[in-house]
N, C-alpha and C positions, 0 to 999 in steps of 0.2 A: 479180339482178344483181351482176357482176363486180368482187369487189374490186380496190385497186389491186396488193395484191398477188399475187392470182390473175393478172392481169394480166401481171405480169412473169414470170411464168413457176414451175416447180416450183422448190422450196425457198422462195420467196421469205416464204411467212407463215411457215416455221422462224425465217429469217432476222431478221422482225422480232421475233420473239419474244424470242429470245438477242442480238440487237444488243448492247442495253443491257449485259448483262452480261461477253459479250465482249470488248468496246471498255474497257470497265472495266478487263479484265483485261490486256489490253495496256497499260493504263497503269500498271497496279501494277509489270508488268516491267518498264515504261520507268524507273520511280521507283527501282527496286531497282538498275537497270543504272547511274542516277545516283549515285545514293547510294553504291554499289562504288568508282564511278570517282574521287569524290571522297577517299574513304574510301585511294585508291592511290596519289593523287596528294599526299597528306599522310603517307602512308608514305615515299614517295619523296623527298619534298621534308627530312623532318627524319631521313632515315637518317643516321646518327654515323659520324663518322670515314669520310667518300665525297668523293671531289672532284665538283666541278660537272658534267664529264662524266658520272661514273659514276651521279651521281642524274638524269641527263637519259635516261640507260639505266634505270635503274631505274622512270622514270616510266612507258618505254616497254611494259617488262616489265608492269607492274601496270596500265596502263589500256588498252593495245593487245593484250587477250587477247582470245582467239577467241572466249569464251564473253561478254564484253563486246558485241562485233560480232554474233555469233548473235541472241541475246537482243534487240539492237537491230532486225534484220532482222525478228523474229518477230512483235514487237510490231507495227512499221509493216505490215507483212504483213498480218494479223489484221484490223488497222482496214480496211485497202485490200480485202481480200477481202468483208470485209461491206456496201462501199459501189459497189466496181468495176459488179457486174453488176445492181445495183438503180437504180432512178432516184433522186436525191437529195432527201433528205426530213429533216426536224428532229429525228425520233427519235434522241437520245443525241448530237446534233450537238456540242455544249460538251465532252463527253467525247473525242470524235473531235478533234477543232478542238484539244484541250491536248494529244493524244496527237503529232498527227502534229507542230504547233508544237515538243514538247520532244523528237521524236525528230532532228528536223533541228539543235537545239542540241547536244545530245548529238554526233550525228553528226559536227559543225563543233570539237568539243571534243578527241573522240579521234583524229580525222585532223590536229589542231594539236599533239598530244601526240606523234602517228606522227609529224611532221616534226622535233620539239625531240630523239628517242630517237633518230632517224638521224643527226643532227647531234651527239649524244651520244657515239655508236659512231665517229663517224669523229674526234672527239677524243680518243678515252679511252686514255691511256696507262697507268692501274695495272697492267693485267695484260698486260706486251707480251707474254707466252708467246700470247696471242689473234691467230691468224694472219690475213691476210687475207680468203682465204675464209670465214672463221668472221665476221668483220665484215660480208664482203658475204654471207651469209647473214640476218645480224640485219636488219641493213636492208632488204633485199627484204622480211622478215615486216613490220615494223613498216612499210614503206609499203604492202603487198598491204592489210594490216588498218585503215590509214590511207583506202586508195582504195574498200573495201567500204564503210566509216562514211559516207564523201563521197556515194556513190552510195545507199546507202539515207536518207541526209536529204536529198538533191533530190528522191529519189523522196516522202516523205514531204509535203515542201513542194509539191512538183506536186500530190500527193493532194488539195490542201486545196481545188482546184475543184470535186471530187466532194461538197465539202459545201453546205449550201444559204447564202447570205449571211444576217448577222444582221437579223431583222426590227427596225427601227428605230419607234420611235412618229412618227407623225405630227402636227405641230402644229394645234392645234383651230383651226378658222378662223371666225372671228365668221359665224354664221349673215346672211342678209341679210335687212333689213330687209323685213317682209310690206307688201305690197302695201296702200297705203290704199284702205281700202274710205268709203262715205260714214258720216260720222259719225250714229251711232245708239246708241240706249240700250236699243231694246225689240230683243226676240229676232229675228237673223235667220232667212229661212226654211231655207238651205240651209248644209250647213257651211261655214266660213270666219274669217278676222279681224273683228272688230267694234270699234267703240269699247268700251274698260274700261267695262260698267254701274257699277262699283262704283267708277269714279274713280281706281282706285288705281297705274294704269299707263295707257298709250296706248292697248294692244290687248289683248283675250284673243280666244281661240277659242272659238266654239261649234261644238259636234260634230252638229248636227242636232237634238239632242233637248235640251241642256243648254249650259252654261257651264263650259268645264274650268280646270283651274290653268294651263294654258299663256297666259303673258303675253310681251308684248314692248313695249320701251321702245325706240324708235330700230333700231339692227340688233342689239342686247343681248338674248336669249331668256332665260326664268327661269320658275321657278314661283311659284305663289302661289294657294293653296286661295281659292276664292269662298268669300265670309261667307253 
């Protein structure tokens, strides 16, 4: 018999085996980026003896760094590589969903900081020796990093389609009332519902050889061992 992994081609079995561990690794990398981003923001905001414009520039240098954007892309790429080539299934879906949603949030934060840092460079006058080409270069770096972060975040959110939808429990529907047989106290010949010979319920099920614990009162079924 061909398994689902074999039907999806070579490498599917190995992917199924390592998927949970690799996606957890991607989630850990993403958490490290988020932790570092928060630290960079705190460091920039509380820099002493600096103007507001300069603090915005520090935000860009601390947050829109190449390693933040690169690790963000690696984390998203790792999850997508484990999902794109194979049919959706629920293995590790919770971790993958958290990683992709987190990547979208981190990408949006980096992009916002990139925009603020570009504004900070434009308004900065603390270092008048900073030439216009240098300012343009810094703005280009920030905007490029923010653009990559946006693209990665959007790709992560798009990748949520590769995950199976969460299974929601269906509400229990009360069973239909058993068909009303002719009232009888003697054991019927064939399996079916009959009047409860013990008198405790409306119906009791006869399995063909004995009275069972399955009982019914109207549309409500329950169990009551026969005495």
